[in-house]
C-alpha positions as MATLAB code, in Angstrom:
seq = 'MKLDGIASFVAVAEAGSISEAARMLRLSKSVVSERLAELERSLGATLLHRTTRRMSVTEDGAAFLERARRILREVSEAATDLAERRGALAGPMRLSAPVTFGRLHLGPALYPFLQANPKIEMALDLDDRRVDIASGAYDGVVRHGAIEDNRLMVWRLAQSRRVLVASEAYLAEHGVPKTTAELDEHRGIFYTNRGATDWRFATPDGVEIVRARVGLRVNNGDMIRDAAVAGLGIALLPLFIAGPDLRAGLLRMIDVGVKPAAEFIYLAHPEGRRPSAKLRALAEHLETAFGDPPYWEEGIG';
ca = [
     -21.498  -25.275   -9.620;
     -17.616  -25.826   -8.725;
     -15.636  -23.723   -6.001;
     -12.326  -24.027   -8.119;
     -14.433  -22.959  -11.031;
     -15.261  -19.901   -9.262;
     -11.721  -19.379   -8.198;
     -10.450  -20.059  -11.632;
     -13.034  -16.957  -13.093;
     -11.575  -14.329  -10.606;
      -7.863  -14.500  -10.495;
      -8.868  -14.361  -14.767;
     -10.765  -11.603  -14.268;
      -8.379   -9.584  -11.675;
      -5.273  -10.971  -13.914;
      -6.470   -9.776  -17.138;
      -5.293  -13.722  -18.321;
      -5.787  -17.019  -18.086;
      -1.457  -17.918  -18.047;
      -0.827  -15.064  -15.028;
      -4.037  -16.673  -13.168;
      -2.693  -19.999  -14.032;
       0.795  -18.762  -12.164;
      -0.799  -17.569   -9.368;
      -3.312  -20.553   -8.872;
       0.191  -22.505   -9.441;
      -1.950  -24.423  -12.063;
      -1.808  -25.040  -15.841;
      -2.682  -22.744  -18.208;
      -5.295  -25.819  -20.029;
      -6.698  -26.663  -16.656;
      -7.686  -22.922  -15.831;
      -9.474  -22.794  -19.189;
     -11.589  -26.186  -18.429;
     -12.536  -24.623  -15.081;
     -13.306  -21.991  -16.516;
     -15.375  -23.741  -19.629;
     -17.087  -25.755  -17.265;
     -17.860  -22.629  -14.530;
     -19.532  -21.092  -18.010;
     -21.872  -24.607  -18.883;
     -23.030  -25.038  -15.384;
     -24.152  -21.297  -15.259;
     -25.183  -21.088  -18.726;
     -23.443  -17.568  -19.841;
     -19.885  -16.439  -20.943;
     -18.434  -15.113  -18.541;
     -15.145  -13.881  -20.390;
     -14.670  -11.907  -23.471;
     -11.842  -13.692  -25.109;
      -8.941  -11.894  -27.100;
      -5.592  -13.201  -28.314;
      -3.624  -10.944  -26.290;
      -6.129  -10.280  -23.194;
      -9.327  -11.152  -21.623;
     -12.346   -8.992  -20.472;
     -15.217   -9.612  -18.674;
     -19.076   -9.991  -19.790;
     -21.825   -7.859  -18.439;
     -22.849  -11.518  -17.292;
     -19.042  -11.650  -15.829;
     -19.187   -8.250  -14.134;
     -22.504   -9.491  -12.517;
     -21.083  -12.361  -11.296;
     -17.759  -11.348   -9.717;
     -18.552   -9.312   -6.988;
     -20.713  -12.391   -5.395;
     -17.760  -14.638   -6.630;
     -15.595  -12.598   -4.814;
     -17.914  -13.055   -1.884;
     -18.553  -16.582   -2.355;
     -14.558  -17.434   -1.961;
     -14.069  -14.983    0.943;
     -17.217  -16.353    2.774;
     -15.411  -19.938    2.641;
     -12.031  -18.886    2.824;
     -13.376  -17.056    6.556;
     -15.156  -20.017    7.768;
     -12.167  -22.303    7.725;
      -9.826  -19.485    9.050;
     -12.394  -19.705   12.123;
     -12.329  -23.181   12.394;
      -8.845  -23.069   12.199;
      -8.817  -20.101   15.266;
     -11.492  -22.612   17.302;
      -8.435  -24.527   17.334;
      -5.921  -21.746   18.809;
      -4.205  -21.607   15.258;
      -3.751  -18.265   12.942;
      -4.064  -19.994    9.418;
      -5.479  -19.085    5.815;
      -4.777  -16.855    3.345;
      -3.780  -13.117    3.791;
      -3.815  -10.967    0.809;
      -2.043   -7.774    2.115;
      -0.783   -4.319    0.021;
       1.312   -2.080    0.612;
       3.213    1.248   -0.701;
       7.289    0.324   -2.464;
       9.494    1.969   -0.688;
       8.065    1.386    2.871;
       6.739   -2.237    2.074;
      10.404   -2.892    0.824;
      12.303   -1.125    4.048;
       9.703   -1.722    7.187;
       7.162   -3.993    6.092;
       8.970   -6.407    5.154;
      11.503   -7.009    8.023;
       8.336   -6.909   10.620;
       6.616   -9.672    8.421;
       8.536  -12.120    8.223;
       9.335  -13.250   12.096;
       5.186  -13.229   12.058;
       5.308  -15.642    9.643;
       7.676  -17.217   11.001;
       6.068  -17.706   14.079;
       2.393  -18.686   12.173;
       3.625  -20.831    9.281;
       0.128  -22.232    8.400;
      -1.006  -18.197    7.334;
      -0.325  -18.525    3.050;
       0.556  -14.890    2.543;
      -0.093  -13.296   -0.537;
       1.768   -9.610   -0.446;
       0.837   -6.875   -3.523;
       3.755   -3.492   -3.642;
       2.151   -1.266   -5.544;
       2.264    2.804   -4.791;
      -0.821    3.253   -6.551;
      -4.124    3.416   -3.807;
      -6.972    0.437   -3.561;
      -9.950    0.537   -3.250;
     -10.233   -1.440    0.123;
     -13.641   -1.153   -0.017;
     -13.353   -3.880   -3.339;
     -13.265   -6.173   -0.583;
     -10.097   -7.456   -2.993;
      -7.494   -7.542    0.215;
      -7.935   -8.620    3.600;
      -5.822   -5.239    4.719;
      -4.109   -2.154    3.159;
      -0.961   -0.714    5.012;
      -1.159    2.706    4.029;
       1.315    5.903    4.679;
      -1.137    9.570    5.023;
      -3.706   11.221    6.367;
      -6.712    8.848    7.454;
      -9.844   10.088    5.891;
     -11.622    7.563    3.882;
     -14.954    7.167    6.594;
     -15.087    3.553    4.720;
     -12.005    1.944    6.467;
     -12.044    0.217    9.576;
      -8.245    1.160   11.113;
      -5.420    0.015   13.298;
      -2.649    3.120   13.614;
       0.605    1.189   13.501;
       3.124    4.076   14.159;
       3.282    7.703   13.609;
       5.221    9.011   10.607;
       7.047   12.741   10.980;
       7.880   14.396    7.678;
      10.425   16.789    6.509;
      11.740   19.323    4.698;
      15.315   17.907    3.162;
      17.679   19.075    0.637;
      21.610   18.275   -0.289;
      24.270   20.781    1.304;
      25.533   21.014   -2.417;
      21.778   22.558   -3.495;
      21.261   24.335    0.102;
      24.812   26.400   -0.422;
      23.866   27.108   -4.512;
      19.977   28.174   -3.651;
      19.701   29.107    0.045;
      17.958   28.029    3.306;
      14.422   28.901    3.337;
      13.287   29.944    6.907;
       9.681   30.424    5.819;
       6.939   29.048    3.717;
       7.041   31.577    1.547;
      10.530   31.412    0.670;
       9.355   27.810   -0.082;
       8.243   29.097   -3.932;
      11.306   30.134   -5.704;
      13.180   26.819   -4.594;
      13.015   23.188   -6.716;
      10.632   21.230   -5.158;
      11.034   17.239   -6.000;
       6.575   15.998   -5.454;
       5.288   12.567   -5.075;
       2.552   12.082   -8.215;
       0.944    9.408   -6.422;
      -0.711   12.133   -3.859;
      -2.422   14.047   -7.305;
      -0.587   17.123   -6.657;
       2.407   19.015   -6.694;
       2.049   20.507   -3.329;
       2.717   20.442    0.075;
       1.055   21.447    3.109;
       1.866   22.539    6.528;
      -0.657   22.524    9.644;
      -0.469   26.326   11.269;
      -2.393   27.838   13.768;
      -5.161   29.303   11.257;
      -5.261   26.087    9.317;
      -3.965   24.241    6.721;
      -1.573   26.001    4.444;
      -0.641   24.783    0.835;
       2.719   25.506   -0.769;
       3.523   25.376   -4.470;
       7.557   25.262   -5.458;
       8.256   25.147   -8.387;
       8.812   21.642   -9.756;
      12.129   20.307  -10.523;
      10.888   17.176  -10.650;
       7.358   14.976  -10.080;
       8.089   11.002   -9.557;
       5.610    8.226   -8.057;
       8.000    6.993   -6.228;
      10.065    7.631   -2.376;
      13.362    5.836   -3.415;
      13.512    7.878   -6.012;
      12.846   11.504   -4.599;
      15.130   10.685   -2.082;
      17.679   10.178   -4.535;
      16.935   13.202   -6.546;
      17.005   15.175   -3.152;
      20.550   13.472   -2.688;
      21.675   14.677   -6.137;
      20.662   18.180   -5.821;
      17.598   18.263   -7.540;
      15.366   20.326   -5.459;
      13.684   20.523   -1.729;
      11.532   17.771   -0.973;
       9.330   16.552    1.721;
      10.071   12.919    2.629;
       9.420   10.854    5.537;
      11.680   10.001    8.002;
      11.547    6.290    7.322;
      12.858    6.774    3.805;
      15.021   10.116    4.733;
      16.479    9.134    8.142;
      19.710    7.317    6.961;
      20.709   10.432    4.758;
      20.008   12.650    7.487;
      22.542   10.393    9.306;
      25.201   10.267    7.259;
      25.114   13.852    6.378;
      23.986   13.337    2.148;
      21.184   15.243    3.543;
      19.716   18.063    5.772;
      16.644   19.010    7.474;
      15.067   22.207    6.292;
      13.250   24.536    9.112;
      10.872   26.507    7.916;
       8.553   27.735   11.111;
       5.435   25.350   10.742;
       5.327   21.325   10.896;
       4.095   19.372    7.802;
       0.879   17.849    8.089;
       0.123   15.128   10.143;
       0.021   11.563    8.754;
       0.452    7.871   10.264;
       1.655    4.415    9.068;
      -1.723    2.445    8.956;
      -3.725   -0.922    8.753;
      -7.247   -0.667    6.597;
      -9.880   -3.062    5.875;
     -12.913   -2.348    4.670;
     -16.067   -1.496    6.692;
     -18.590   -3.982    7.609;
     -16.119   -6.681    7.379;
     -15.331   -8.675   10.804;
     -11.536   -8.336   10.832;
     -10.401  -12.057   11.266;
      -7.953  -12.962   14.355;
      -4.713  -13.218   12.285;
      -5.379   -9.668   10.726;
      -5.712   -8.142   14.252;
      -2.550  -10.567   15.391;
      -0.668   -8.974   12.340;
      -1.746   -5.397   13.137;
      -0.418   -5.629   16.669;
       2.809   -7.423   15.981;
       3.598   -4.426   13.386;
       2.337   -2.305   15.629;
       4.802   -3.362   18.680;
       7.693   -3.877   16.213;
       7.594   -0.706   15.039;
       7.765    1.122   18.049;
       6.158    4.300   19.870;
       8.270    6.082   18.569;
       8.990    4.553   15.693;
      12.893    2.826   15.764;
      13.184    4.780   12.151;
      13.092    8.186   13.883;
      16.107    7.281   16.011;
      19.020    9.682   16.444;
      17.282   12.589   14.169;
      16.255   15.434   15.904;
];
């Protein structure tokens, strides 16, 4: 059983096709196919269902996949440990992060880190859907939100202050809400990846849930901001998205007497796995780069 065959199998199982796996591995499709066939021969089992459109794992393949991932991870960690013993941060590191935060803030903070550590092989997946950190597919996941999953080990990178915002045109037409009760009469622009069309506020009596009328539901922060600027309704946005438009006067902050529930930018990794030195170094670098309070809150009262 060869390691490159195991790597090819994991790549195909995750990508769903040989062509996409070949692109990820920077190999030809024929090489990936040969390695898969050799692995199946050595195991005496069929690991993948082959169709004209997509590959899927068989029952044997599903049983082998978890251990295959563990094998690759342990080999990678062993190589990384040796590099770290020599004082170098090196080896592959796979991260997942939200699209808007990744584009606006994570990328600019990440590039100097990678320049200073050229032996790190970074793979960054930007996706607003919440990935399963416990699966082990990622070394770390950058998230924005409340920290609720007790299976995770977490580094808090920065606070994330959220505010209600709307355009001046919308507020001139519909009025400025002064209380959470008045929000019920307004159109809301909601982030669908949170799984609910409501806003949550921290009050002395606990969490208050507000459900405005739905004006738009969308799964991207940039589009929520654009819809608010266009006057479609009120949005609850983090300042790392809304800050520039608030400073430019395209959006106006709305005060209803209570603050949204606290959220954070954080880097999480699976419980039970010792984080590598490079992941710890990245967490420290990002915390410093974002600042306390974070730089994207400067100039906003």
